[in-house]
ZADO-1210 file (C-alpha; in nm, 4 decimals, padded with zeros to 6 digits):
<atoms>
<atom x="-00.6235" y="-01.0313" z="01.0626" code="MET" pos="1"/>
<atom x="-00.5273" y="-00.7976" z="00.7831" code="ALA" pos="2"/>
<atom x="-00.2748" y="-00.9051" z="00.5223" code="ASN" pos="3"/>
<atom x="-00.0028" y="-00.6410" z="00.5725" code="LEU" pos="4"/>
<atom x="00.3259" y="-00.5678" z="00.3973" code="LEU" pos="5"/>
<atom x="00.5758" y="-00.3140" z="00.5306" code="ARG" pos="6"/>
<atom x="00.5908" y="-00.0243" z="00.2858" code="LEU" pos="7"/>
<atom x="00.9709" y="-00.0233" z="00.3006" code="ALA" pos="8"/>
<atom x="00.9726" y="-00.3838" z="00.1661" code="LYS" pos="9"/>
<atom x="00.7448" y="-00.3257" z="-00.1343" code="VAL" pos="10"/>
<atom x="01.0286" y="-00.2877" z="-00.3885" code="ASN" pos="11"/>
<atom x="01.1851" y="-00.6125" z="-00.2624" code="GLU" pos="12"/>
<atom x="00.8624" y="-00.8072" z="-00.3249" code="THR" pos="13"/>
<atom x="00.8674" y="-00.9814" z="-00.6657" code="PRO" pos="14"/>
<atom x="00.5629" y="-00.9118" z="-00.8794" code="GLY" pos="15"/>
<atom x="00.4278" y="-00.6324" z="-00.6591" code="PHE" pos="16"/>
<atom x="00.2130" y="-00.4136" z="-00.8875" code="PRO" pos="17"/>
<atom x="00.3266" y="-00.0726" z="-00.7555" code="LEU" pos="18"/>
<atom x="00.6512" y="00.0974" z="-00.6557" code="ARG" pos="19"/>
<atom x="00.7095" y="00.2075" z="-00.2980" code="ALA" pos="20"/>
<atom x="00.7495" y="00.5658" z="-00.4211" code="SER" pos="21"/>
<atom x="00.3940" y="00.5597" z="-00.5590" code="THR" pos="22"/>
<atom x="00.2554" y="00.4321" z="-00.2296" code="LEU" pos="23"/>
<atom x="00.4535" y="00.6878" z="-00.0273" code="TYR" pos="24"/>
<atom x="00.3139" y="00.9611" z="-00.2530" code="LYS" pos="25"/>
<atom x="-00.0420" y="00.8313" z="-00.2067" code="TRP" pos="26"/>
<atom x="00.0080" y="00.8284" z="00.1710" code="LYS" pos="27"/>
<atom x="00.1472" y="01.1814" z="00.1683" code="HIS" pos="28"/>
<atom x="-00.1404" y="01.3094" z="-00.0467" code="LEU" pos="29"/>
<atom x="-00.4035" y="01.1229" z="00.1571" code="GLY" pos="30"/>
<atom x="-00.5118" y="00.9162" z="-00.1424" code="LYS" pos="31"/>
<atom x="-00.6638" y="00.5734" z="-00.0625" code="HIS" pos="32"/>
<atom x="-00.6223" y="00.6321" z="00.3122" code="LYS" pos="33"/>
<atom x="-00.7598" y="00.2896" z="00.4031" code="LYS" pos="34"/>
<atom x="-00.4639" y="00.1184" z="00.2336" code="LEU" pos="35"/>
<atom x="-00.2190" y="00.2301" z="00.4993" code="PHE" pos="36"/>
<atom x="-00.1756" y="00.1102" z="00.8552" code="VAL" pos="37"/>
<atom x="00.0722" y="00.2666" z="01.0953" code="GLN" pos="38"/>
<atom x="00.2018" y="00.0331" z="01.3646" code="LEU" pos="39"/>
<atom x="00.4715" y="00.1657" z="01.5920" code="GLY" pos="40"/>
<atom x="00.7229" y="00.3367" z="01.3647" code="GLY" pos="41"/>
<atom x="00.6341" y="00.1344" z="01.0556" code="GLY" pos="42"/>
<atom x="00.3900" y="00.2002" z="00.7753" code="VAL" pos="43"/>
<atom x="00.2204" y="-00.1029" z="00.6233" code="PHE" pos="44"/>
<atom x="00.0056" y="-00.1598" z="00.3154" code="VAL" pos="45"/>
<atom x="-00.3146" y="-00.3576" z="00.3629" code="ASN" pos="46"/>
<atom x="-00.2881" y="-00.5970" z="00.0678" code="LEU" pos="47"/>
<atom x="-00.6557" y="-00.6946" z="00.0797" code="ASP" pos="48"/>
<atom x="-00.7612" y="-00.3312" z="00.0369" code="LYS" pos="49"/>
<atom x="-00.4963" y="-00.2780" z="-00.2324" code="LEU" pos="50"/>
<atom x="-00.6415" y="-00.5694" z="-00.4302" code="ASP" pos="51"/>
<atom x="-00.9859" y="-00.4083" z="-00.4038" code="ALA" pos="52"/>
<atom x="-00.8527" y="-00.0708" z="-00.5261" code="VAL" pos="53"/>
<atom x="-00.6771" y="-00.2348" z="-00.8214" code="ILE" pos="54"/>
<atom x="-00.9879" y="-00.4410" z="-00.9074" code="ALA" pos="55"/>
<atom x="-01.1947" y="-00.1211" z="-00.9196" code="LYS" pos="56"/>
<atom x="-00.9323" y="00.0446" z="-01.1404" code="GLY" pos="57"/>
<atom x="-00.8641" y="00.3093" z="-00.8778" code="GLY" pos="58"/>
<atom x="-00.4857" y="00.3219" z="-00.9076" code="THR" pos="59"/>
<atom x="-00.4872" y="00.6325" z="-01.1286" code="LYS" pos="60"/>
</atoms>
């Protein structure tokens, strides 16, 4: 099972490396498409894939 965090809760998560606004922008632009999962009306971030993107230095 994927490790998911609701995008709307990102700014409430202590120590999270990115702001929700950055992730919303990435989603809108289609950047790092595999990070995002849409379930029902919610958008979630796959934390395992986010860790991989950060490890590769792909957050720019």
